[in-house]
N, C-alpha and C positions, 0 to 999 in steps of 0.2 A: 178688245178682249177675244173676239171670235178669231182674229188673225193669230193671236198668241196661242190659243188652244189648238187651232188648226196646225200651226207649226209644230207644237208638241206632239200631236197625233202623227204627223208626217214623219217626225224624227223617230217615233216609236215604230212606225212601219219600216223604215230603213234598218233600224236595230233588229227587228224581227226577221227581215230578209237576211241579214248577216248571220243570225242564229240558225236559220234553216239551212244556209249554205254550210255552216260548220257541222250541222247534223248530218248532211249528205256526205261530207268528207270523212267524218268519224265512222259512218256506216261502211264506206268503202275500205277504209283502213282496217276496220274489224274484219271485213270479208276477205281481204287479200292475205291475211295471215291465218285464216281459218278455212283454207281450201280443202280439196278432197284428200290431200296427203298429210293433213295436220294430225300430229300425234303428240300427246303430252309426255312428260318425262317418265310416267308410270306405264306408258304404252297404250293408253286408251285414246280413242279417237276424239278429236275436238273439231270435227268438220262442222261448219256453219251452213244452215239451209237458208232459203229466202225468208222463211217465217222467223227463224231465230235472229237474223240480221235486222228485220223489221222490229222485232221485240226489243232488241238492243238499242236501236235508234230511238224508239218511243220512250224507253226507260232512262235515257240520259238525263232528262230533266234540266235543261239549261234555264237560267234564271229569267224571270219576267216574260216567258213565252206562254201566256195564258189567254183566256177569254176566246181565242180563235180555235178553229178545228184544223188538225194536222193529220195527214195520211202519208204513209211510207210505201213505196213500191220498189221492189228489188228484182232485177232481171240479170240473166247471164246471156249476153248477146251471142256468145260462141256456142251456147247450148249445154255447157257443162261447167263444173267447178274445179277442173283440173288446173294445175299450174300453167301459166302463160295464157290462160283464157281470161276474158274480161268479166268484170262485175260492174253493174250500174245501179246506183241507189238514187232514187228520185224522191224528194220531200216536197209535198204540196201543203200549203198553209193558207187559210182564209183569215185575213186580218180584219177585225170589225172596226171600221173607220167611223167614228161618231164625234161630231162637233156641233154644239148648239148653234142654231141660226145659219148653218151652212149645209152644203150637200153632204150627206152621209151614206154609207153603204159599205159592203165588204170589198176588200181588195184581195184578189187571188194572187198568190205568189208561188213560184216553183223554182227549185234549184236541184241540180243533179251533179253527180260526180261519178266518174268512170275510171277504173284502174285495172291493171293486170294482176291476177292472183299469183302470189310468189311461193306459196307453200301448199 
């Protein structure tokens, strides 16, 4: 039984890693279209900051990513949000690995995504 529950927890850990990878990609995709020259059809600015990108990623709410703690870090390696500059989104997640009668403890995961701003 411990082996079965251990396998289930390990499968959930891999699933969680896939989800945080998707969150990092979604964050960079959001950032590349909301660069410093982003303007809506009505002429208002839609520029995204590091804080708004982090809020967007945290608010996506993918299914079954609970119980652990997640943090989002956004950086601009080229120093600005201008088109053709890079944006990097890093998602860190601590997965609580708990199996009766076996070793338990948190598993730290991290995934990042980096793309060029196009707008």
